[in-house]
C-alpha positions in Angstrom: -13.6 -10.1 -24.6 -14.3 -6.5 -25.1 -12.4 -3.7 -23.4 -13.7 -0.4 -22.2 -12.0 2.8 -21.3 -11.1 3.6 -17.7 -9.2 6.4 -16.1 -7.3 5.4 -12.9 -6.0 8.2 -10.8 -2.8 6.7 -9.3 -0.4 8.6 -7.1 -2.1 11.9 -8.3 -1.7 11.2 -12.1 -4.4 10.0 -14.4 -3.9 6.9 -16.4 -6.3 6.4 -19.3 -6.4 2.7 -20.1 -8.6 0.1 -21.7 -9.5 -2.9 -19.6 -11.7 -6.0 -19.7 -14.5 -5.9 -17.2 -12.9 -8.7 -15.2 -9.4 -7.3 -15.1 -8.3 -6.7 -11.5 -6.9 -3.4 -10.2 -3.6 -5.2 -9.5 -3.3 -6.4 -13.0 -4.2 -3.0 -14.4 -1.6 -1.2 -12.1 1.1 -3.6 -13.2 0.3 -4.2 -16.8 -1.4 -1.0 -18.1 0.0 1.6 -15.7 3.4 0.0 -15.6 3.5 0.3 -11.8 5.0 -3.0 -10.7 5.5 -2.3 -7.1 2.2 -3.7 -6.3 3.0 -7.4 -6.0 0.7 -10.3 -6.8 1.0 -13.2 -4.3 -1.9 -15.5 -3.7 -4.4 -13.5 -6.0 -7.2 -14.4 -3.5 -6.9 -11.6 -1.1 -5.1 -13.6 1.7 -1.5 -12.6 1.6 -1.7 -8.8 1.3 1.2 -8.3 -1.1 -1.1 -6.3 -3.5 -2.3 -3.9 -0.8 -2.8 -0.4 -2.2 -4.7 2.6 -0.8 -8.0 3.5 -2.5 -9.6 6.7 -1.1 -7.7 6.4 2.1 -8.4 2.8 2.8 -6.2 -0.2 2.4 -7.5 -2.5 -0.4 -6.4 -5.9 -1.7 -6.0 -4.9 -5.4 -6.3 -8.5 -6.6 -9.9 -8.5 -5.3 -11.0 -5.3 -6.8 -11.8 -4.8 -10.5 -10.1 -2.0 -12.3 -13.3 -0.3 -13.4 -14.4 -0.2 -9.7 -11.5 2.1 -9.0 -12.4 4.6 -11.6 -12.9 8.1 -9.9 -11.0 7.0 -6.8 -7.7 8.2 -5.5 -5.3 5.3 -5.7 -1.9 5.3 -3.9 0.8 2.6 -4.6 4.1 2.1 -3.1 5.6 4.1 -6.0 3.7 7.1 -4.6 5.2 7.0 -1.1 8.6 8.5 -1.9 9.1 12.1 -2.9 11.6 12.0 -5.8 14.7 10.3 -4.5 13.6 10.9 -0.8 12.2 7.8 0.8 9.0 8.0 2.8 9.9 7.9 6.5 8.3 4.4 6.8 10.4 3.1 3.9 13.5 4.4 5.6 12.3 2.8 8.8 12.1 -0.5 7.1 15.7 -0.1 6.1 16.8 1.1 9.5 15.1 -1.8 11.4 16.0 -4.5 8.9 12.4 -5.2 8.1 13.3 -6.3 4.6 14.2 -10.0 3.8 13.2 -11.1 0.4 11.1 -7.9 0.0 8.2 -9.4 -1.7 5.7 -8.6 1.0 7.2 -5.1 1.7 5.1 -3.0 -0.6 1.8 -4.5 0.9 3.1 -3.9 4.5 4.1 -0.4 3.6 0.7 0.5 2.2 -1.2 -1.2 5.0 0.7 0.5 7.7 0.5 4.0 6.1 -3.2 3.7 5.6 -3.8 2.4 9.2 -1.6 5.0 10.8 -2.8 8.0 8.7 -6.3 7.1 9.8 -5.2 6.6 13.5 -1.8 7.9 14.3 -2.2 7.0 18.0 -3.0 3.3 17.3 -2.1 1.1 20.2 0.5 -1.6 19.9 -2.2 -4.3 20.1 -4.2 -2.5 17.4 -1.1 -2.3 15.2 -0.3 -6.0 15.6 -3.9 -6.8 14.7 -3.7 -4.7 11.5 -0.3 -6.0 10.5 -1.3 -9.6 11.1 -3.6 -9.5 8.0 -0.6 -9.5 5.6 1.8 -12.5 5.3 5.6 -12.6 5.4 6.9 -16.0 4.3 10.4 -15.1 5.6 9.2 -14.6 9.1 10.2 -10.9 9.2 7.3 -10.0 11.5 9.4 -8.9 14.4 11.4 -6.4 12.4 8.5 -5.3 10.3 6.7 -4.5 13.6 9.7 -2.6 15.0 9.9 -0.5 11.8 6.3 0.3 11.9 6.3 1.1 15.6 9.3 3.4 15.2 7.7 5.3 12.4 4.4 5.5 14.4 6.2 7.0 17.3 7.5 9.7 15.1 4.0 10.3 13.7 2.4 10.6 17.1 5.1 12.9 18.2 4.8 15.2 15.2 3.0 18.5 15.8 -0.5 18.8 14.4 -0.7 20.8 11.1 -1.7 24.5 11.6 -5.3 25.2 10.7 -5.9 26.6 7.2 
């Protein structure tokens, strides 16, 4: 199969790669951009392990072709931390023991960040509904929900940014 050039903007950095037309965003991120935090689980869009944020929306990277993401802003789990400082939601996962095997964690982190950045005052019922779309095979849902709720509470309590 022939490859064509694509530039993916991932975590604010351009990645000029060449991909086959049928290559998924998940595979391109892992293989071509060398960002292996995006996990591949079911490869059918069911488990959510491959969730990334594309232009502010959570996306199952196994269901999107890499060329479809050209020109979009892509955020992966590698882009959450600032240097050695974890994102507050990552720290909340540690603090609330929301990690078991860790395979589902990147997908849950990206899903929760996208949802709460869009609606920081999301109700508990809405949060449960959003998080129920990802799978945790270790049954870590209770602590995952605790971690996300704790972070959500800090987001809702944070002062609004000053107008520019």
